[in-house]
N, C-alpha and C positions, 0 to 999 in steps of 0.2 A: 626306590632307590636305596643302597645300603646305608644302614645307620648302625652308629657304634651304640652297642648295648652292654650294660654292667650287670650280671646277675651272680650273687652271691661272690662277689670279688672278682668274676672272671670276665675278661673282656674279649668280645667277639665281634664279628660281622653279623648282621640279621637283616634279611631281606623281608621286608613286610608286605604279604599280598594284599591287594586292595579288598576293602571291605565291601558289604553288599549295598553300602550307601555310595561307595565310590563308583561302582559297576553302573548303578542307576544314574549318577551324575554323568558318567561318560555316555551311557546308551542316550540320554535326553540330549547332549550336546551333539552327538552325532546326527541324531534326527534333526536338530534345528538346523545345523550347517549343511545337511544335505539338502534340505528344503530351500535355503538360501541359495546353495550353489545350483539347483535346478532352476530356482527363480531367475537368477542372473543369466544362466545358459539358455532358458526357455525364451527369454527377451531377445538373445542373440539370435535364436533359431528363427523367429519371425523376420528378422532382419535378413537372415541368409535366403530364406525362402522366396523372399521378393525379388532377389537379385540373381539366383543361380538356379539354372535349369534343373527340372526333377531328376534328372539322371546322376545328378552329383549330390542329391539328398542323403542317399544312404552313407556315403563318405563322411557328409559332415556330421549326421547323427551319430556315427561310430566315434568320431573325434571328440564331439562333445559328451559322450558316454564316459570316455577315457578321463575328460577333465573332471566330471562329476566325481569319479572315483578317486581321482587324485585330491579333489577338495575334501572328501571324507576321510582320506588317510592322513592329510595333513591336519585336520580338524582333530581327529582321534588322537594323534600324537600330541598335539598340545594340550588337550584335554587330560591325557594321562600323565604327562610330566608335570603339569601345575597340580593336579589333584593329590598325586602321590607325594609331590614336594612339602604339602602342608597337611598331610595326612597325620591322624595320632599315631606315634611310633608303635604302640600296642593294637592298633585297629580295632578300638572300641567302638561302642555304638555312636559315640561322638566324635568318630574319626575325622569327618570333613569339617573344617571350619567355614562358617557361613561365608565369609569374605572370599575364600579360595575357590567355593562354588561359583560365584560371582566372577572372579577372576578367570577362572576356567572358561566360562562361557565368553568372556570377553576376546580372549586371545584365541580360543578355537573358531568363533565366528570370523575373528579377521583372518585366520590363516585359512580357513575354508574359502572365504568370499575371495581372498587374493589369489588363490590356486584355481577357483573357478573363473577367475577374470583374466588370468594369463593369457596373453595372445589375443584379447578382445580389445581392440582399439577404443571402443566407446563406453568400457566399463572403468568406473571409478577405483581408484586403487588407493591404498592405505598411505596417507601423509601425517608425518608425525608434525605436531605443533609445540615446541620446547623453549623454555626461558629459564633463564637465572636472574635472580633479583638481588637486590640489596635493599631498598625502601619501599618495595611494593609496586612502584610505577612500571616496571617492565611486565611484571605479572598483570597490572592493569590494561597494559597495551595488548598482551597476549589474548586477554578475554575479548578486547575488541576484534581483534583478527579471527579469533575463534567464532565469534558471531557471525561475522561476515563470510567464512568459510565452512561454517558447520562442523569444525573441528573442536576437539576437547584439549585445552593447553595442559601442559603437565611441567612440572619443575624438573630441569634437567637432572637434579639430584636424585629422583627417582628411579632413574635407569642407569645402566652402565653405557660408557661410551661405545662399547661392542654392540650394544642394542641397536644402535643409529643405523647399522648396515642391514638391518631386517625391514626398513620401510622403503617405500618407492619414491617418496619425495619428504624433504625436510623444510621446515620453516623454525629459523632458530632465532632467539631473542635474546639480547645483550645490554646490561648497562655499561657504563664507562666509569671506571675508579679513576677520578681525575688527578692522576699524578704526573701525566706526561710520559708514562712508562712505555718502554718499546716492547714489552711482553708483560703478558699476565695482567692485562688492563681492566678486567672486569670486576675483580674482587668478588667472584662466584664461583661455583664447581666448574664451570667452563674452563678456568684456568687450570683446573687439576686434570682435565681431559684432553688439553690441547695436542699433546704429543701421540697420545693414543688414537686419536681422530686422525692425526696425519698419517699413521700407518694403516687405516681401513682401505679396504677395497671400495670405493664409492663410484666406481667408473661410469660416467655419463647420468649418474644419478641427479635430480633436480634439486637444489639447495637454495635457500634465498634467507637472508639475513635482516632483521630489524634491530635497531639499537636506540636506547634512551640516553640523552644528553641534556645538558643545561647551558644554552647558549648564552645567557647573560652572565653569570657568575663564572663558568668555566668555557667561555667562548674560545679559548684557545687550544683547546684540544676536544672540540664538540663531537662526540660519538666516535671517539678514535677506536674503540673496540670492536666496531663493525669491521673494520679493516682486518684485524687479527683472526677473528673467526672466519671471516671470508677467505683470508689465506690458508688457514688451516685446513678448511673442507676442500679448497680448490687443491691443495697438495695431494688429497687422496683421491683426486680424479673427478669429483663432482661437478656437475654443470650448473654454474653459477648463474642465477636469476635475479632480476629486482632491481637492477641499478636506477637509481633516481635523479633527478635535475636538481641540483643545488639552489636554484634561483627560488626565492620566497623564504628562504630561511636566513637568519641574520646570526652570523658567527664570524670569529676572526680566523680560526685555522681548524682543520680535521685531517689525520691520517687516513681517514676513509674517503677521501676524494681523489680519485685517480681520473686522468684523462678527461676531466670536465664533469665527472659524475660521482656521486656518491655509490658505494658498493652495496647498498642495499636501501633500507627506508630508514632514515633518521627521524625520530620524534622527540618532541620537546614537552614532557608532561609538567615543567615547571612555568614556563612562559608562554607555550602555545598549545595547550591541552584542548582549547576550542577547534583547534585545526586538524585534532587527531581522527576524528571519526572520517573526514573526508579524504585525509591522506591515506588512510588506511582502506577506503573502499576503492580509492583509484590504484593503489598497489596491488590489491587481490585481484582486480580485473587485469592488471598488467601480468601477474603471475600466471593467470589463466590462459593468456594470450601468448605467453613464452614457453608453455608446455609444463607448468605445473599440474599434476593430475587431480584437479579439482572439480566438483560440479559446477 
């Protein structure tokens, strides 16, 4: 990437070529992702062979080879972009920061696997699990959901709003700032992203919301932020999942109940934390049945 350099008082644009270390990283990433793409597609080959006549196998194999090549291309692009973004500007022997290598591997693998999975209905796709938190309870709930789904939770502040469009499914967690406000109800980074999310193109993308509330101390606006985040993603065209029955919850009022359903999963980490594991398990099973691409 072009970087601004100042040498002897002159300012210019300098394009730093990738170092030998960069090339080794990129080559390794390519090999790993190619193997992943082949493994994914090989598993699909076995399924295709059992249901298609032998005369169609040549076409099937040609199609899968094209998908493998696409996986490689996407993986290489992700690796190159990530490594170059975090390389030392002068290309020294310490050009690649250790965490940049791990980051490049992660994003290249995700990109390659997703490219290899494209069009394969039985292939698990990339789902993002994000949370905003005030006192840590929403993060704790995200950890519970992460255990149930196999996903790694991330603070929404660690990514940009635009990054959300890159996922095949989104599970979003939000607390409620108990002021009874009509907007910006969470007191977290989610509030800063609402307008930008509404402008994204999330047409048909499955999205589910979970929220934390206090039904005893703030029972008159219990989990209000679920509705705000729900309406935000819905405005971007997302397919909203995970509505839950309010029976079994003790609260007075909630903006998040519409047509007799919560617009997501409400959790009470202050008064009903013992019920969280069972509620999470039932909700994750529901999301799978409704089309969230989880294992």
